[in-house]
N, C-alpha and C positions, 0 to 999 in steps of 0.2 A: 504493500500500500504506500509506504514511504517513497519507494523508488518511482512508483507511478505518479505520485504528487510532484516529485522533483522533475520528472520528465515533462509533465504537463506544464509546470511553471516555466521551464526552460523554453519549451516550444512557444508558449503564450507570450513570454517576454521577448524572445528573439534576440537579435543583436542590434536593436534600434531603439530610438526614443520615439514614442508614438503618442500623439494627442488625438483622442477621439471625442468629439463633442456632439452629443445628440440631446438637445434640449438641456437637461440639467446633469448630464454625465460627463466626466472627464477621466482620461487615463494618460498618465505620463510615465515613460520609462526611459532609462539610460543605461548604456553599456560602457563600462570602464575597463579598458584593457591596459593594465599598468605594467610598465617596464622599469624595474629598479636595478641600477648598476652604478658602479664607481670606476675610477681609473684602474683600481687594483683587482677588482673581482666582478664577475657577472652574477647578479642575484636573481631570485625567482621572478618570473613573469607570471602574472595571474590576471584573470578576467572575472568581473563581477557584474551582475545585472540588478539594477534598481528599478522599482516600479512604485508609482503612487496613483491610486484610483480614487476619485471623488464623486459624490452625488449630493444633490440638494433638492429640496422640495419647498414650495411655498412662494410667497411674493414679498413685496417691500414691507408688508404689515407683519407677517409671521413667516419664518423660514427655518428649516432644519438642514444642517450640513454635516456630512460625514466623509472621511477619507481614510484610506488604508494603505499600509506599506507592504511591499513584497520585496524579497531579496533572494538572490540565487548566487551561490559561489560556484562558478562554472568549473573550477579546478578541484574544489573540495579538499583544500590543504588542511593539514593538522587534524583531520577527522571531525571538523566542526560541522554544524548543520548546513547542508547544502542549500536548503530553501527555508525561509521563514516568512510569516505573514502576521501582521498586527495592525492595531488601530492607531492612526495618526491624529485625526481630529474627529470629534463628535460633539456638536453643540447646536443650540437653538437660539435664534434672535427674534426679537419682537420690537416693534415701534412703540415708544412711550409718548403718547399725546403729541406726536409730531416734532418734538424738539430733541429727542434722544433715542438711542437704540440700546436695548438691554440684551446682553448675550451671556449664556451660561453653558458650561460643559468643558470639554477639552479643546483648547484653541492654540494655534500657532500665532504668536504676536511678534510684531516688528515695529520699533519706533526709531525714527530718524535714520541714521546710518547703520544702526544695529550694533553699535559699540557697547551698549549696556543691555538692551533687550533686542534679540534678533532671532529669526526663525531657523537660521543655519540649514539651508536646504542642501548643502553639500552632503551632510549626513542624512541618509535616507530616513532615519527615525526623526531627525530634526529636533528643535526645542519646542516643547508644548507645555501649556499651563492648564490646570484644572481649577475652575472657579467662575466668578462673575465679573463682567466688564460692562461699563457704561460709556457710550460714545456720544458726546454732545457737539453738535455743529451749530455755530452761531457766527455773527459778523465779527466778533472780537477774536476768537481763536477756535481751533479744533482741539477739544479736550477729551481725553480718555482716562478713566480711573477704575480701579476695582481691587478685588482681593482674589488671589489665586495661589495654588500650590505648585511648586516646581520640583520635579524629581530628578536627581542627578546620580549617576553611577561613576564613582571614582575608584579605579583599581579594584573593581569587583565589589566595592562596598556601596550600598545605596543610601542616599540622603534625601530627605523630603523636608522642605521648609515652606511656611506660609508667608506670602509676600503681599505687601501693599504696593500697587503700581499706579503711577501717574505720568501722563504725557500731555504736553501742550505744544501746539505748533501754530505758526502764524506767518502768512505771506503778506508783504507790504511793498508793492511795486517792484523795485529792484532788490529788495532785501527779504530774507526769510530766516526764521528762527525755529529751533526745536529744543524742547526741554524734557528730560526724562528723569524720573526719580523712583527708586524702589527701596523698600525697607523690609527686612525679614527678621523673625525671631523664632527660636526653637528652644525647647526645654526637654532634653532627653537625659535628665539627671544633672546636666551641667547647662546653665543658661548660655546661649550663644545668639549672636545677632550679626546682621549684615546690612549695610546701607551703601547705596551708590547713586551717583548723579552725573548726568551728562548734559552739557549745553553746547549746541551747535548753531552756526550761522553762516549765511552766504550773502555776498553782495555782488551784483552784476554791474560791470562797468560798460559804458557806451562803446568802448574800443573792442568789445567782444571777449573780454576776460572775465572770469568769475573768481572772486576771492573767497576762501573758506577758512573757518576757524572752529576749533572745538576744545572744550575743557571738560575733563572727566576726573572724578574722584570716587574712591570707595574705601570703606573701613569694615574689616572683618574681625569680630571678637569671638573667640572660641570658649570664653569663660575663664581662661587662665592668662591669655595674652591677646594683644591687639595689634593688627597689621593694617597699615595705611598704604594705599596705592593712589597714583595720580598720573595724569598725562595731559599735556597741552600741545595742540597741533595747529599749524598755520600752513596754508597752501594756496595754490592758484592753478587754474586751467585756462588755456587760451586756444581759440580756433585759428590755427595758422593759415589754413585754407579750407575750401569746401571738403568736408569729410575727415580732415586731419586735425586732431586736438592733442595738444601737449599738456602735461600736468606734472606738478611737483609739490611736495609737502615736506615739512620739517617737524618732526615729533620730538618732544622733550618729555622723558619719563622721569617721574619722581622715584624715590627709594621704593623698592619692590616692584617697580614697573606698573603696568596696568593690564589686567585681563579679567573678564567675567565669564564664567561657564555658560551664562545665559545669552552670550553675545554671538555675533556672526564672525568673530575673529578666529581664524584657523591657523594651526601650527604647521611646521614643515611636514610634508607628506600628505596633507589634507587639502589638496587642491591648490597649494602654493608652496614655494620654496622658502618662504619667510618663517621666522621663529616667533612664537609667542614671547613677548618681552616681560620678564619678571625681575628686572633689576634696573637700577638708575643708569640713565644714559641718553643718547640722542640717536635718532634714525632719520636718514634722508631717503626719500622715495621720489623717483622721477620716472616718466614713461610717456607713451603716446598711443593713441588709438586712431586707426585709419579705416574709414568706411567707404568702400568704393561701389556700394550697391550690392551686387551679388557676393562680392568678396570683402571680408573685413578681417583685421588683425589688431592685436594690441601687445604692448611690451611694457613691463614694469621692472624696475631695478630697486633693490633695497640695500642699504648700508647702515649697519648699527654699530656703535662703539659705546662701551660701558664707561661710566664716569671715571673709574679707576684705571681705564685703558687696559684692563686685563682680559677683556672679551671683545672680539670683533666678529660680526656676522655679515655675510653677503649673500644675496639671493637674487634670482631672476625668474620671472614668469613670462611665458610667451603663449599667446593663444591666437588661433586663426579659425575662420569658418567660411564655408562657401555654400551659397544657396543655389541648388539646381533649379528650383522653381518655387512657387508659393507654398509648396507642400513638403519639401525635402531639403535638408542641409546636412553637410558634413563638418564636424568640428574636431579640433586637435588642441591639446594643452600640454605644454612642456614646462617643467620646473626643475631648478637646480639651485644649490646653495652650499655654503661652507661656514664652518665655525672655527675660528682661530687657525685658519689655513688647512683645516681637515675637511675634505670634501664629504658632503652628504650624498646619499644615493640620488641619481637623476631619476625623475619620474615623468611618465607620459600617459595621458588619458586620451582616448578617442571615442567619439560618439557620432551616431547617425540619427538624425531627427526626421521623423516623417509624421505628417498630419493629414487627416482627411475627414 
């Protein structure tokens, strides 16, 4: 029975990313063929298949939404489960007298750039929250707030905390702002708490450039000690010519760096060659994106140096895609990096996207 299930899933998922829309049904799948190698050794190549299927019922007044994750290890390394299936989202939403929307259940949330709260769609399971959220739309700002539980699995140990979440965003002509705040407390014999905040802004210049800034801070207290994290970033993007945009940013990390497990920030090997920064230092990022219509590509370079100059990290991400027509495209992503002149494995992902 298990082999039949594995075979059925492998055939169903195929080697492509597929989006099928029939009224309220969606199916998304992606094949990642990963090549890991270094200058000194050739490492394992493996292929994985990811799928997400969603369905919704209702209208603007009341709606029910659900989505499911499917995964297939096409090589079945290490004897792990070759195929799994689980719930991603399951929530209901209703209009509240025309000025707000109330949602309850399991939801994937993303605020601003996702540095504090992000859905993390690179991971097939993603980041999801169980709870209630209220979305208010008015002329002053778009406001979301609520209470939700976030489950985290760290090194095989599971943690669950109840969070208070708040996000407010505002667009004003050439300027925009986004503010995110979360607070969590847990009492599992030892009182613990976590608070985090992110403030982001953008200003568009008449010359075609956009200026960006962000400030993030977080404090984690496990009941015996307290750890503070922080990051300030400034950056700009400029449309050099039609389709070609250059971008650069300068990140300043406080002691302990900055990273939230609830974010979209990915570490080396997870869709990027860059490292999660958990120490004081500075990082320079620059790159370019070029969209030629059917063909597009992007390049990003990262260079991090710790405050004590004991740690240096370099990374590069390259991505390209080609659209055969409105219904099919081929994509490739390549990442590489090094830490203190020690090369990390090169990684490559390929995907075929088809919709009909």
